[in-house]
All heavy atoms as TSV, in Angstrom:
chain	resi	resn	atom	element	x	y	z
A	1	MET	N	N	-74.884	-2.048	24.002
A	1	MET	CA	C	-75.116	-1.687	22.625
A	1	MET	C	C	-73.789	-1.455	21.892
A	1	MET	O	O	-73.632	-1.857	20.757
A	1	MET	CB	C	-76.005	-0.448	22.574
A	1	MET	CG	C	-76.436	-0.109	21.186
A	1	MET	SD	S	-77.408	-1.426	20.469
A	1	MET	CE	C	-78.683	-0.516	19.714
A	2	ALA	N	N	-72.842	-0.794	22.563
A	2	ALA	CA	C	-71.551	-0.541	21.925
A	2	ALA	C	C	-70.844	-1.854	21.595
A	2	ALA	O	O	-70.219	-1.977	20.551
A	2	ALA	CB	C	-70.675	0.323	22.824
A	3	THR	N	N	-70.968	-2.834	22.492
A	3	THR	CA	C	-70.338	-4.127	22.243
A	3	THR	C	C	-70.953	-4.796	21.022
A	3	THR	O	O	-70.241	-5.315	20.161
A	3	THR	CB	C	-70.502	-5.051	23.473
A	3	THR	OG1	O	-69.919	-4.405	24.594
A	3	THR	CG2	C	-69.842	-6.392	23.233
A	4	LEU	N	N	-72.276	-4.779	20.932
A	4	LEU	CA	C	-72.931	-5.360	19.773
A	4	LEU	C	C	-72.528	-4.650	18.493
A	4	LEU	O	O	-72.296	-5.273	17.477
A	4	LEU	CB	C	-74.460	-5.309	19.936
A	4	LEU	CG	C	-75.038	-6.234	20.988
A	4	LEU	CD1	C	-76.539	-6.014	21.100
A	4	LEU	CD2	C	-74.740	-7.683	20.671
A	5	SER	N	N	-72.434	-3.346	18.559
A	5	SER	CA	C	-72.030	-2.572	17.394
A	5	SER	C	C	-70.620	-2.959	16.961
A	5	SER	O	O	-70.341	-3.131	15.789
A	5	SER	CB	C	-72.105	-1.079	17.712
A	5	SER	OG	O	-71.612	-0.328	16.644
A	6	GLY	N	N	-69.726	-3.100	17.920
A	6	GLY	CA	C	-68.352	-3.488	17.617
A	6	GLY	C	C	-68.269	-4.873	17.013
A	6	GLY	O	O	-67.533	-5.111	16.065
A	7	LEU	N	N	-69.038	-5.800	17.552
A	7	LEU	CA	C	-69.051	-7.160	17.007
A	7	LEU	C	C	-69.602	-7.175	15.597
A	7	LEU	O	O	-69.085	-7.854	14.721
A	7	LEU	CB	C	-69.892	-8.075	17.904
A	7	LEU	CG	C	-69.292	-8.419	19.255
A	7	LEU	CD1	C	-70.307	-9.201	20.084
A	7	LEU	CD2	C	-68.017	-9.215	19.100
A	8	PHE	N	N	-70.679	-6.423	15.368
A	8	PHE	CA	C	-71.277	-6.367	14.043
A	8	PHE	C	C	-70.290	-5.768	13.044
A	8	PHE	O	O	-70.108	-6.296	11.956
A	8	PHE	CB	C	-72.570	-5.544	14.072
A	8	PHE	CG	C	-73.208	-5.414	12.719
A	8	PHE	CD1	C	-73.831	-6.495	12.124
A	8	PHE	CD2	C	-73.162	-4.214	12.030
A	8	PHE	CE1	C	-74.414	-6.380	10.876
A	8	PHE	CE2	C	-73.735	-4.089	10.780
A	8	PHE	CZ	C	-74.367	-5.179	10.207
A	9	GLY	N	N	-69.637	-4.683	13.428
A	9	GLY	CA	C	-68.657	-4.048	12.546
A	9	GLY	C	C	-67.528	-4.987	12.189
A	9	GLY	O	O	-67.106	-5.072	11.043
A	10	GLY	N	N	-67.046	-5.750	13.184
A	10	GLY	CA	C	-65.983	-6.708	12.920
A	10	GLY	C	C	-66.433	-7.824	11.996
A	10	GLY	O	O	-65.699	-8.268	11.128
A	11	ALA	N	N	-67.672	-8.263	12.175
A	11	ALA	CA	C	-68.202	-9.322	11.313
A	11	ALA	C	C	-68.336	-8.849	9.882
A	11	ALA	O	O	-68.054	-9.578	8.942
A	11	ALA	CB	C	-69.550	-9.802	11.845
A	12	VAL	N	N	-68.762	-7.607	9.708
A	12	VAL	CA	C	-68.914	-7.065	8.356
A	12	VAL	C	C	-67.558	-6.991	7.674
A	12	VAL	O	O	-67.395	-7.429	6.547
A	12	VAL	CB	C	-69.600	-5.679	8.385
A	12	VAL	CG1	C	-69.505	-5.009	7.025
A	12	VAL	CG2	C	-71.049	-5.821	8.812
A	13	VAL	N	N	-66.559	-6.437	8.366
A	13	VAL	CA	C	-65.227	-6.330	7.759
A	13	VAL	C	C	-64.649	-7.714	7.533
A	13	VAL	O	O	-64.081	-7.996	6.485
A	13	VAL	CB	C	-64.284	-5.463	8.633
A	13	VAL	CG1	C	-62.878	-5.488	8.093
A	13	VAL	CG2	C	-64.797	-4.030	8.690
A	14	GLY	N	N	-64.829	-8.629	8.501
A	14	GLY	CA	C	-64.312	-9.986	8.351
A	14	GLY	C	C	-64.928	-10.700	7.164
A	14	GLY	O	O	-64.244	-11.362	6.397
A	15	GLY	N	N	-66.245	-10.580	7.017
A	15	GLY	CA	C	-66.918	-11.194	5.881
A	15	GLY	C	C	-66.483	-10.583	4.572
A	15	GLY	O	O	-66.316	-11.269	3.562
A	16	PHE	N	N	-66.275	-9.292	4.593
A	16	PHE	CA	C	-65.807	-8.572	3.416
A	16	PHE	C	C	-64.412	-9.050	3.036
A	16	PHE	O	O	-64.127	-9.317	1.865
A	16	PHE	CB	C	-65.814	-7.072	3.705
A	16	PHE	CG	C	-65.298	-6.229	2.594
A	16	PHE	CD1	C	-66.028	-6.079	1.430
A	16	PHE	CD2	C	-64.082	-5.588	2.704
A	16	PHE	CE1	C	-65.559	-5.309	0.398
A	16	PHE	CE2	C	-63.610	-4.809	1.672
A	16	PHE	CZ	C	-64.340	-4.660	0.521
A	17	ALA	N	N	-63.546	-9.191	4.035
A	17	ALA	CA	C	-62.177	-9.653	3.782
A	17	ALA	C	C	-62.197	-11.055	3.180
A	17	ALA	O	O	-61.474	-11.340	2.223
A	17	ALA	CB	C	-61.365	-9.626	5.071
A	18	GLY	N	N	-63.050	-11.929	3.710
A	18	GLY	CA	C	-63.163	-13.273	3.171
A	18	GLY	C	C	-63.622	-13.264	1.721
A	18	GLY	O	O	-63.162	-14.063	0.904
A	19	SER	N	N	-64.518	-12.340	1.415
A	19	SER	CA	C	-65.001	-12.224	0.036
A	19	SER	C	C	-63.882	-11.806	-0.904
A	19	SER	O	O	-63.782	-12.307	-2.022
A	19	SER	CB	C	-66.135	-11.202	-0.046
A	19	SER	OG	O	-67.233	-11.634	0.704
A	20	LEU	N	N	-63.048	-10.876	-0.457
A	20	LEU	CA	C	-61.937	-10.421	-1.302
A	20	LEU	C	C	-60.952	-11.558	-1.571
A	20	LEU	O	O	-60.486	-11.728	-2.697
A	20	LEU	CB	C	-61.223	-9.232	-0.652
A	20	LEU	CG	C	-62.015	-7.938	-0.566
A	20	LEU	CD1	C	-61.211	-6.873	0.179
A	20	LEU	CD2	C	-62.415	-7.433	-1.938
A	21	VAL	N	N	-60.653	-12.340	-0.536
A	21	VAL	CA	C	-59.757	-13.482	-0.710
A	21	VAL	C	C	-60.391	-14.469	-1.692
A	21	VAL	O	O	-59.725	-15.006	-2.571
A	21	VAL	CB	C	-59.442	-14.163	0.640
A	21	VAL	CG1	C	-58.710	-15.487	0.431
A	21	VAL	CG2	C	-58.615	-13.234	1.519
A	22	GLY	N	N	-61.701	-14.669	-1.569
A	22	GLY	CA	C	-62.414	-15.561	-2.473
A	22	GLY	C	C	-62.380	-15.102	-3.918
A	22	GLY	O	O	-62.481	-15.905	-4.836
A	23	LEU	N	N	-62.214	-13.799	-4.125
A	23	LEU	CA	C	-62.123	-13.261	-5.480
A	23	LEU	C	C	-60.720	-13.366	-6.051
A	23	LEU	O	O	-60.472	-12.981	-7.184
A	23	LEU	CB	C	-62.568	-11.790	-5.496
A	23	LEU	CG	C	-64.053	-11.550	-5.295
A	23	LEU	CD1	C	-64.329	-10.054	-5.144
A	23	LEU	CD2	C	-64.836	-12.118	-6.468
A	24	GLY	N	N	-59.791	-13.861	-5.246
A	24	GLY	CA	C	-58.433	-14.052	-5.732
A	24	GLY	C	C	-57.458	-12.952	-5.347
A	24	GLY	O	O	-56.332	-12.923	-5.830
A	25	ILE	N	N	-57.889	-12.029	-4.484
A	25	ILE	CA	C	-56.984	-10.964	-4.035
A	25	ILE	C	C	-56.065	-11.560	-2.976
A	25	ILE	O	O	-56.527	-12.233	-2.053
A	25	ILE	CB	C	-57.778	-9.768	-3.489
A	25	ILE	CG1	C	-58.628	-9.164	-4.623
A	25	ILE	CG2	C	-56.850	-8.726	-2.878
A	25	ILE	CD1	C	-59.559	-8.060	-4.198
A	26	PRO	N	N	-54.758	-11.356	-3.105
A	26	PRO	CA	C	-53.809	-11.939	-2.155
A	26	PRO	C	C	-54.121	-11.532	-0.712
A	26	PRO	O	O	-54.497	-10.386	-0.437
A	26	PRO	CB	C	-52.459	-11.365	-2.598
A	26	PRO	CG	C	-52.647	-10.988	-4.029
A	26	PRO	CD	C	-54.089	-10.575	-4.148
A	27	GLU	N	N	-53.971	-12.483	0.197
A	27	GLU	CA	C	-54.330	-12.263	1.601
A	27	GLU	C	C	-53.591	-11.084	2.223
A	27	GLU	O	O	-54.165	-10.332	3.011
A	27	GLU	CB	C	-54.063	-13.538	2.397
A	27	GLU	CG	C	-54.684	-13.502	3.769
A	27	GLU	CD	C	-54.632	-14.843	4.478
A	27	GLU	OE1	O	-54.485	-15.884	3.809
A	27	GLU	OE2	O	-54.747	-14.825	5.706
A	28	GLU	N	N	-52.321	-10.878	1.863
A	28	GLU	CA	C	-51.573	-9.750	2.438
A	28	GLU	C	C	-52.175	-8.404	2.003
A	28	GLU	O	O	-52.191	-7.444	2.760
A	28	GLU	CB	C	-50.079	-9.812	2.117
A	28	GLU	CG	C	-49.726	-9.886	0.653
A	28	GLU	CD	C	-49.750	-11.304	0.078
A	28	GLU	OE1	O	-49.991	-12.278	0.792
A	28	GLU	OE2	O	-49.531	-11.414	-1.141
A	29	GLU	N	N	-52.686	-8.348	0.777
A	29	GLU	CA	C	-53.359	-7.134	0.308
A	29	GLU	C	C	-54.664	-6.929	1.068
A	29	GLU	O	O	-54.995	-5.821	1.457
A	29	GLU	CB	C	-53.644	-7.206	-1.194
A	29	GLU	CG	C	-52.433	-7.058	-2.072
A	29	GLU	CD	C	-51.853	-5.654	-2.013
A	29	GLU	OE1	O	-52.600	-4.692	-2.255
A	29	GLU	OE2	O	-50.663	-5.544	-1.722
A	30	VAL	N	N	-55.404	-8.013	1.273
A	30	VAL	CA	C	-56.673	-7.936	1.993
A	30	VAL	C	C	-56.440	-7.433	3.411
A	30	VAL	O	O	-57.196	-6.591	3.912
A	30	VAL	CB	C	-57.395	-9.302	1.992
A	30	VAL	CG1	C	-58.603	-9.289	2.910
A	30	VAL	CG2	C	-57.803	-9.681	0.574
A	31	CYS	N	N	-55.391	-7.900	4.078
A	31	CYS	CA	C	-55.076	-7.428	5.433
A	31	CYS	C	C	-54.805	-5.922	5.434
A	31	CYS	O	O	-55.246	-5.202	6.327
A	31	CYS	CB	C	-53.874	-8.185	5.994
A	31	CYS	SG	S	-54.225	-9.903	6.388
A	32	ARG	N	N	-54.102	-5.455	4.421
A	32	ARG	CA	C	-53.814	-4.026	4.309
A	32	ARG	C	C	-55.109	-3.242	4.105
A	32	ARG	O	O	-55.334	-2.217	4.732
A	32	ARG	CB	C	-52.846	-3.777	3.148
A	32	ARG	CG	C	-52.270	-2.390	3.108
A	32	ARG	CD	C	-51.180	-2.316	2.055
A	32	ARG	NE	N	-51.686	-2.701	0.754
A	32	ARG	CZ	C	-51.864	-1.853	-0.248
A	32	ARG	NH1	N	-51.553	-0.590	-0.111
A	32	ARG	NH2	N	-52.339	-2.274	-1.405
A	33	PHE	N	N	-55.991	-3.744	3.231
A	33	PHE	CA	C	-57.276	-3.090	2.989
A	33	PHE	C	C	-58.104	-3.045	4.260
A	33	PHE	O	O	-58.728	-2.041	4.586
A	33	PHE	CB	C	-58.077	-3.823	1.905
A	33	PHE	CG	C	-57.461	-3.821	0.539
A	33	PHE	CD1	C	-57.780	-4.826	-0.357
A	33	PHE	CD2	C	-56.591	-2.822	0.134
A	33	PHE	CE1	C	-57.240	-4.838	-1.641
A	33	PHE	CE2	C	-56.042	-2.832	-1.137
A	33	PHE	CZ	C	-56.367	-3.839	-2.024
A	34	GLU	N	N	-58.117	-4.162	4.987
A	34	GLU	CA	C	-58.926	-4.258	6.197
A	34	GLU	C	C	-58.481	-3.222	7.233
A	34	GLU	O	O	-59.303	-2.553	7.848
A	34	GLU	CB	C	-58.832	-5.669	6.765
A	34	GLU	CG	C	-59.736	-5.891	7.950
A	34	GLU	CD	C	-59.702	-7.336	8.447
A	34	GLU	OE1	O	-58.778	-8.088	8.101
A	34	GLU	OE2	O	-60.626	-7.676	9.188
A	35	LYS	N	N	-57.174	-3.069	7.416
A	35	LYS	CA	C	-56.655	-2.067	8.358
A	35	LYS	C	C	-57.082	-0.668	7.932
A	35	LYS	O	O	-57.454	0.161	8.759
A	35	LYS	CB	C	-55.131	-2.151	8.449
A	35	LYS	CG	C	-54.635	-3.348	9.191
A	35	LYS	CD	C	-53.115	-3.399	9.198
A	35	LYS	CE	C	-52.628	-4.688	9.818
A	35	LYS	NZ	N	-51.178	-4.822	9.743
A	36	HIS	N	N	-57.015	-0.400	6.660
A	36	HIS	CA	C	-57.393	0.918	6.138
A	36	HIS	C	C	-58.879	1.188	6.391
A	36	HIS	O	O	-59.252	2.265	6.839
A	36	HIS	CB	C	-57.071	0.976	4.642
A	36	HIS	CG	C	-57.253	2.315	4.028
A	36	HIS	ND1	N	-56.416	3.379	4.297
A	36	HIS	CD2	C	-58.181	2.772	3.168
A	36	HIS	CE1	C	-56.834	4.430	3.616
A	36	HIS	NE2	N	-57.904	4.082	2.925
A	37	ILE	N	N	-59.723	0.191	6.149
A	37	ILE	CA	C	-61.161	0.361	6.340
A	37	ILE	C	C	-61.487	0.522	7.822
A	37	ILE	O	O	-62.282	1.381	8.201
A	37	ILE	CB	C	-61.934	-0.834	5.727
A	37	ILE	CG1	C	-61.804	-0.778	4.204
A	37	ILE	CG2	C	-63.402	-0.820	6.149
A	37	ILE	CD1	C	-62.263	-2.041	3.504
A	38	ARG	N	N	-60.866	-0.285	8.679
A	38	ARG	CA	C	-61.090	-0.159	10.126
A	38	ARG	C	C	-60.671	1.209	10.633
A	38	ARG	O	O	-61.204	1.706	11.611
A	38	ARG	CB	C	-60.345	-1.249	10.885
A	38	ARG	CG	C	-60.985	-2.603	10.771
A	38	ARG	CD	C	-60.251	-3.600	11.674
A	38	ARG	NE	N	-60.713	-4.938	11.459
A	38	ARG	CZ	C	-61.743	-5.495	12.090
A	38	ARG	NH1	N	-62.418	-4.793	12.969
A	38	ARG	NH2	N	-62.094	-6.733	11.836
A	39	GLY	N	N	-59.715	1.833	9.964
A	39	GLY	CA	C	-59.250	3.166	10.343
A	39	GLY	C	C	-60.126	4.284	9.787
A	39	GLY	O	O	-59.785	5.456	9.901
A	40	GLY	N	N	-61.241	3.931	9.169
A	40	GLY	CA	C	-62.164	4.944	8.660
A	40	GLY	C	C	-62.034	5.210	7.175
A	40	GLY	O	O	-62.721	6.069	6.636
A	41	GLY	N	N	-61.163	4.479	6.502
A	41	GLY	CA	C	-60.971	4.667	5.066
A	41	GLY	C	C	-62.029	3.949	4.256
A	41	GLY	O	O	-62.927	3.297	4.795
A	42	ALA	N	N	-61.916	4.076	2.977
A	42	ALA	CA	C	-62.842	3.432	2.049
A	42	ALA	C	C	-62.041	2.645	1.019
A	42	ALA	O	O	-60.886	2.967	0.735
A	42	ALA	CB	C	-63.698	4.476	1.345
A	43	LEU	N	N	-62.673	1.642	0.468
A	43	LEU	CA	C	-62.054	0.845	-0.588
A	43	LEU	C	C	-62.877	1.024	-1.851
A	43	LEU	O	O	-64.088	0.839	-1.833
A	43	LEU	CB	C	-62.022	-0.633	-0.200
A	43	LEU	CG	C	-61.564	-1.609	-1.286
A	43	LEU	CD1	C	-60.090	-1.365	-1.628
A	43	LEU	CD2	C	-61.775	-3.037	-0.841
A	44	ILE	N	N	-62.217	1.417	-2.905
A	44	ILE	CA	C	-62.872	1.545	-4.210
A	44	ILE	C	C	-62.142	0.597	-5.148
A	44	ILE	O	O	-60.932	0.689	-5.330
A	44	ILE	CB	C	-62.785	2.986	-4.749
A	44	ILE	CG1	C	-63.451	3.959	-3.790
A	44	ILE	CG2	C	-63.403	3.064	-6.143
A	44	ILE	CD1	C	-63.238	5.414	-4.137
A	45	ALA	N	N	-62.883	-0.326	-5.722
A	45	ALA	CA	C	-62.300	-1.294	-6.644
A	45	ALA	C	C	-62.841	-1.033	-8.040
A	45	ALA	O	O	-64.017	-0.739	-8.209
A	45	ALA	CB	C	-62.639	-2.709	-6.204
A	46	VAL	N	N	-61.963	-1.144	-9.013
A	46	VAL	CA	C	-62.348	-0.917	-10.402
A	46	VAL	C	C	-61.884	-2.107	-11.232
A	46	VAL	O	O	-60.723	-2.504	-11.152
A	46	VAL	CB	C	-61.691	0.374	-10.946
A	46	VAL	CG1	C	-62.033	0.582	-12.403
A	46	VAL	CG2	C	-62.096	1.572	-10.110
A	47	HIS	N	N	-62.785	-2.656	-11.996
A	47	HIS	CA	C	-62.419	-3.735	-12.919
A	47	HIS	C	C	-62.105	-3.104	-14.268
A	47	HIS	O	O	-62.891	-2.320	-14.781
A	47	HIS	CB	C	-63.573	-4.726	-13.070
A	47	HIS	CG	C	-63.302	-5.762	-14.102
A	47	HIS	ND1	N	-62.516	-6.859	-13.839
A	47	HIS	CD2	C	-63.671	-5.855	-15.398
A	47	HIS	CE1	C	-62.432	-7.586	-14.941
A	47	HIS	NE2	N	-63.119	-7.002	-15.895
A	48	VAL	N	N	-60.949	-3.429	-14.806
A	48	VAL	CA	C	-60.567	-2.908	-16.123
A	48	VAL	C	C	-60.320	-4.074	-17.061
A	48	VAL	O	O	-60.034	-5.197	-16.640
A	48	VAL	CB	C	-59.322	-1.995	-16.042
A	48	VAL	CG1	C	-59.613	-0.775	-15.190
A	48	VAL	CG2	C	-58.121	-2.741	-15.503
A	49	GLU	N	N	-60.400	-3.795	-18.347
A	49	GLU	CA	C	-60.264	-4.837	-19.361
A	49	GLU	C	C	-58.864	-4.938	-19.958
A	49	GLU	O	O	-58.522	-5.961	-20.531
A	49	GLU	CB	C	-61.268	-4.597	-20.493
A	49	GLU	CG	C	-62.709	-4.719	-20.059
A	49	GLU	CD	C	-63.108	-6.143	-19.694
A	49	GLU	OE1	O	-62.507	-7.092	-20.234
A	49	GLU	OE2	O	-64.011	-6.301	-18.864
A	50	ASN	N	N	-58.065	-3.877	-19.825
A	50	ASN	CA	C	-56.744	-3.915	-20.453
A	50	ASN	C	C	-55.787	-2.963	-19.735
A	50	ASN	O	O	-56.176	-2.229	-18.834
A	50	ASN	CB	C	-56.844	-3.563	-21.944
A	50	ASN	CG	C	-57.521	-2.227	-22.174
A	50	ASN	OD1	O	-57.130	-1.218	-21.588
A	50	ASN	ND2	N	-58.538	-2.205	-23.032
A	51	ARG	N	N	-54.531	-3.000	-20.141
A	51	ARG	CA	C	-53.490	-2.182	-19.490
A	51	ARG	C	C	-53.731	-0.680	-19.645
A	51	ARG	O	O	-53.412	0.098	-18.771
A	51	ARG	CB	C	-52.119	-2.537	-20.049
A	51	ARG	CG	C	-51.692	-3.936	-19.712
A	51	ARG	CD	C	-50.563	-3.896	-18.725
A	51	ARG	NE	N	-50.085	-5.241	-18.480
A	51	ARG	CZ	C	-49.855	-5.690	-17.260
A	51	ARG	NH1	N	-50.052	-4.916	-16.231
A	51	ARG	NH2	N	-49.420	-6.912	-17.087
A	52	ASP	N	N	-54.304	-0.267	-20.773
A	52	ASP	CA	C	-54.589	1.145	-20.981
A	52	ASP	C	C	-55.605	1.643	-19.958
A	52	ASP	O	O	-55.418	2.694	-19.339
A	52	ASP	CB	C	-55.104	1.384	-22.405
A	52	ASP	CG	C	-55.338	2.857	-22.697
A	52	ASP	OD1	O	-54.419	3.667	-22.431
A	52	ASP	OD2	O	-56.443	3.193	-23.173
A	53	GLU	N	N	-56.669	0.888	-19.756
A	53	GLU	CA	C	-57.672	1.260	-18.755
A	53	GLU	C	C	-57.075	1.224	-17.356
A	53	GLU	O	O	-57.384	2.069	-16.522
A	53	GLU	CB	C	-58.877	0.315	-18.827
A	53	GLU	CG	C	-59.722	0.503	-20.062
A	53	GLU	CD	C	-60.907	-0.444	-20.104
A	53	GLU	OE1	O	-61.086	-1.255	-19.164
A	53	GLU	OE2	O	-61.657	-0.385	-21.092
A	54	GLN	N	N	-56.198	0.259	-17.100
A	54	GLN	CA	C	-55.531	0.166	-15.804
A	54	GLN	C	C	-54.713	1.422	-15.543
A	54	GLN	O	O	-54.779	2.009	-14.468
A	54	GLN	CB	C	-54.634	-1.063	-15.764
A	54	GLN	CG	C	-53.829	-1.198	-14.495
A	54	GLN	CD	C	-52.922	-2.409	-14.547
A	54	GLN	OE1	O	-53.322	-3.475	-14.987
A	54	GLN	NE2	N	-51.703	-2.243	-14.102
A	55	SER	N	N	-53.954	1.841	-16.532
A	55	SER	CA	C	-53.124	3.032	-16.406
A	55	SER	C	C	-53.978	4.274	-16.167
A	55	SER	O	O	-53.662	5.109	-15.312
A	55	SER	CB	C	-52.269	3.197	-17.659
A	55	SER	OG	O	-51.484	4.347	-17.566
A	56	ARG	N	N	-55.076	4.397	-16.905
A	56	ARG	CA	C	-55.971	5.547	-16.741
A	56	ARG	C	C	-56.584	5.573	-15.342
A	56	ARG	O	O	-56.659	6.624	-14.711
A	56	ARG	CB	C	-57.057	5.536	-17.806
A	56	ARG	CG	C	-56.504	5.886	-19.176
A	56	ARG	CD	C	-57.482	5.855	-20.323
A	56	ARG	NE	N	-58.867	6.052	-19.994
A	56	ARG	CZ	C	-59.882	5.479	-20.636
A	56	ARG	NH1	N	-59.645	4.658	-21.640
A	56	ARG	NH2	N	-61.122	5.706	-20.299
A	57	ALA	N	N	-56.988	4.408	-14.845
A	57	ALA	CA	C	-57.578	4.336	-13.507
A	57	ALA	C	C	-56.548	4.709	-12.437
A	57	ALA	O	O	-56.835	5.491	-11.520
A	57	ALA	CB	C	-58.132	2.943	-13.246
A	58	LEU	N	N	-55.330	4.170	-12.550
A	58	LEU	CA	C	-54.275	4.508	-11.590
A	58	LEU	C	C	-53.975	5.999	-11.600
A	58	LEU	O	O	-53.840	6.631	-10.539
A	58	LEU	CB	C	-53.002	3.715	-11.905
A	58	LEU	CG	C	-53.033	2.236	-11.578
A	58	LEU	CD1	C	-51.807	1.536	-12.145
A	58	LEU	CD2	C	-53.131	2.017	-10.088
A	59	ASN	N	N	-53.888	6.589	-12.778
A	59	ASN	CA	C	-53.620	8.021	-12.879
A	59	ASN	C	C	-54.747	8.850	-12.284
A	59	ASN	O	O	-54.502	9.841	-11.593
A	59	ASN	CB	C	-53.387	8.431	-14.337
A	59	ASN	CG	C	-52.069	7.938	-14.867
A	59	ASN	OD1	O	-51.125	7.712	-14.120
A	59	ASN	ND2	N	-51.989	7.746	-16.174
A	60	LEU	N	N	-55.988	8.437	-12.524
A	60	LEU	CA	C	-57.134	9.170	-11.980
A	60	LEU	C	C	-57.117	9.150	-10.457
A	60	LEU	O	O	-57.222	10.193	-9.815
A	60	LEU	CB	C	-58.445	8.580	-12.496
A	60	LEU	CG	C	-59.706	9.163	-11.870
A	60	LEU	CD1	C	-59.872	10.631	-12.246
A	60	LEU	CD2	C	-60.918	8.367	-12.268
A	61	PHE	N	N	-56.978	7.963	-9.868
A	61	PHE	CA	C	-56.971	7.882	-8.406
A	61	PHE	C	C	-55.801	8.645	-7.803
A	61	PHE	O	O	-55.955	9.320	-6.784
A	61	PHE	CB	C	-56.971	6.425	-7.945
A	61	PHE	CG	C	-58.298	5.749	-8.115
A	61	PHE	CD1	C	-58.419	4.636	-8.910
A	61	PHE	CD2	C	-59.440	6.240	-7.483
A	61	PHE	CE1	C	-59.644	4.005	-9.082
A	61	PHE	CE2	C	-60.663	5.626	-7.640
A	61	PHE	CZ	C	-60.774	4.504	-8.442
A	62	SER	N	N	-54.650	8.559	-8.417
A	62	SER	CA	C	-53.498	9.311	-7.919
A	62	SER	C	C	-53.732	10.810	-8.013
A	62	SER	O	O	-53.387	11.561	-7.101
A	62	SER	CB	C	-52.245	8.933	-8.703
A	62	SER	OG	O	-51.889	7.597	-8.446
A	63	SER	N	N	-54.367	11.250	-9.085
A	63	SER	CA	C	-54.578	12.686	-9.287
A	63	SER	C	C	-55.572	13.286	-8.295
A	63	SER	O	O	-55.528	14.480	-8.026
A	63	SER	CB	C	-55.036	12.970	-10.718
A	63	SER	OG	O	-56.378	12.573	-10.909
A	64	ILE	N	N	-56.459	12.456	-7.745
A	64	ILE	CA	C	-57.424	12.994	-6.772
A	64	ILE	C	C	-56.971	12.781	-5.331
A	64	ILE	O	O	-57.713	13.037	-4.396
A	64	ILE	CB	C	-58.847	12.422	-6.983
A	64	ILE	CG1	C	-58.855	10.904	-6.814
A	64	ILE	CG2	C	-59.397	12.828	-8.338
A	64	ILE	CD1	C	-60.245	10.296	-6.831
A	65	GLY	N	N	-55.733	12.304	-5.174
A	65	GLY	CA	C	-55.152	12.213	-3.839
A	65	GLY	C	C	-55.412	10.926	-3.091
A	65	GLY	O	O	-55.310	10.901	-1.869
A	66	ALA	N	N	-55.738	9.849	-3.793
A	66	ALA	CA	C	-55.939	8.566	-3.118
A	66	ALA	C	C	-54.657	8.174	-2.401
A	66	ALA	O	O	-53.566	8.309	-2.948
A	66	ALA	CB	C	-56.340	7.499	-4.130
A	67	SER	N	N	-54.782	7.707	-1.153
A	67	SER	CA	C	-53.590	7.416	-0.365
A	67	SER	C	C	-53.016	6.029	-0.639
A	67	SER	O	O	-51.837	5.806	-0.437
A	67	SER	CB	C	-53.912	7.544	1.129
A	67	SER	OG	O	-54.904	6.621	1.511
A	68	GLU	N	N	-53.810	5.118	-1.062
A	68	GLU	CA	C	-53.361	3.751	-1.351
A	68	GLU	C	C	-53.879	3.394	-2.747
A	68	GLU	O	O	-55.065	3.164	-2.933
A	68	GLU	CB	C	-53.936	2.771	-0.332
A	68	GLU	CG	C	-53.493	2.997	1.085
A	68	GLU	CD	C	-52.096	2.468	1.344
A	68	GLU	OE1	O	-51.632	1.587	0.596
A	68	GLU	OE2	O	-51.473	2.944	2.297
A	69	VAL	N	N	-52.994	3.317	-3.684
A	69	VAL	CA	C	-53.398	2.954	-5.057
A	69	VAL	C	C	-52.564	1.762	-5.463
A	69	VAL	O	O	-51.346	1.785	-5.355
A	69	VAL	CB	C	-53.169	4.127	-6.036
A	69	VAL	CG1	C	-53.554	3.733	-7.438
A	69	VAL	CG2	C	-53.939	5.365	-5.597
A	70	GLY	N	N	-53.224	0.699	-5.875
A	70	GLY	CA	C	-52.491	-0.485	-6.248
A	70	GLY	C	C	-53.222	-1.298	-7.288
A	70	GLY	O	O	-54.361	-1.006	-7.633
A	71	VAL	N	N	-52.559	-2.320	-7.767
A	71	VAL	CA	C	-53.106	-3.198	-8.793
A	71	VAL	C	C	-53.018	-4.626	-8.266
A	71	VAL	O	O	-51.999	-5.036	-7.725
A	71	VAL	CB	C	-52.294	-3.077	-10.097
A	71	VAL	CG1	C	-52.776	-4.075	-11.126
A	71	VAL	CG2	C	-52.362	-1.671	-10.627
A	72	THR	N	N	-54.099	-5.352	-8.459
A	72	THR	CA	C	-54.124	-6.771	-8.103
A	72	THR	C	C	-54.174	-7.564	-9.392
A	72	THR	O	O	-54.916	-7.211	-10.306
A	72	THR	CB	C	-55.372	-7.072	-7.243
A	72	THR	OG1	O	-55.307	-6.283	-6.067
A	72	THR	CG2	C	-55.427	-8.521	-6.861
A	73	PRO	N	N	-53.382	-8.598	-9.498
A	73	PRO	CA	C	-53.387	-9.408	-10.716
A	73	PRO	C	C	-54.783	-9.959	-11.000
A	73	PRO	O	O	-55.581	-10.136	-10.090
A	73	PRO	CB	C	-52.426	-10.562	-10.389
A	73	PRO	CG	C	-51.646	-10.116	-9.210
A	73	PRO	CD	C	-52.473	-9.120	-8.482
A	74	PRO	N	N	-55.056	-10.239	-12.258
A	74	PRO	CA	C	-56.360	-10.793	-12.612
A	74	PRO	C	C	-56.638	-12.086	-11.851
A	74	PRO	O	O	-55.732	-12.881	-11.607
A	74	PRO	CB	C	-56.255	-11.079	-14.108
A	74	PRO	CG	C	-55.100	-10.285	-14.581
A	74	PRO	CD	C	-54.177	-10.099	-13.409
A	75	SER	N	N	-57.875	-12.259	-11.480
A	75	SER	CA	C	-58.294	-13.479	-10.797
A	75	SER	C	C	-58.264	-14.641	-11.765
A	75	SER	O	O	-58.414	-14.474	-12.963
A	75	SER	CB	C	-59.709	-13.276	-10.245
A	75	SER	OG	O	-60.230	-14.489	-9.776
A	76	SER	N	N	-58.122	-15.829	-11.222
A	76	SER	CA	C	-58.150	-17.018	-12.078
A	76	SER	C	C	-59.574	-17.413	-12.417
A	76	SER	O	O	-59.804	-18.337	-13.166
A	76	SER	CB	C	-57.440	-18.173	-11.372
A	76	SER	OG	O	-58.085	-18.459	-10.147
A	77	ARG	N	N	-60.545	-16.706	-11.876
A	77	ARG	CA	C	-61.964	-17.010	-12.140
A	77	ARG	C	C	-62.365	-16.588	-13.513
A	77	ARG	O	O	-62.033	-15.661	-14.080
A	77	ARG	CB	C	-62.852	-16.295	-11.139
A	77	ARG	CG	C	-62.721	-16.903	-9.774
A	77	ARG	CD	C	-63.660	-16.201	-8.844
A	77	ARG	NE	N	-63.839	-17.064	-7.699
A	77	ARG	CZ	C	-64.912	-17.097	-6.986
A	77	ARG	NH1	N	-65.935	-16.356	-7.271
A	77	ARG	NH2	N	-65.007	-17.878	-5.970
């Protein structure tokens, strides 16, 4: 059962990582996210419409103690 659980968990993260790459997030960022999630962390993504909203989101996450806060360039989609 533990083996099946481990395989399922890896498939979920792997599929998730593939989805992020498909959305235009750089592969090196996705690898960093994947390591964080495998270590028990969480990923929260926020879509913003402009630089002001981006700045507000970054400040909010930083103020609540988020350990990894970053910005990904807009997707070409």
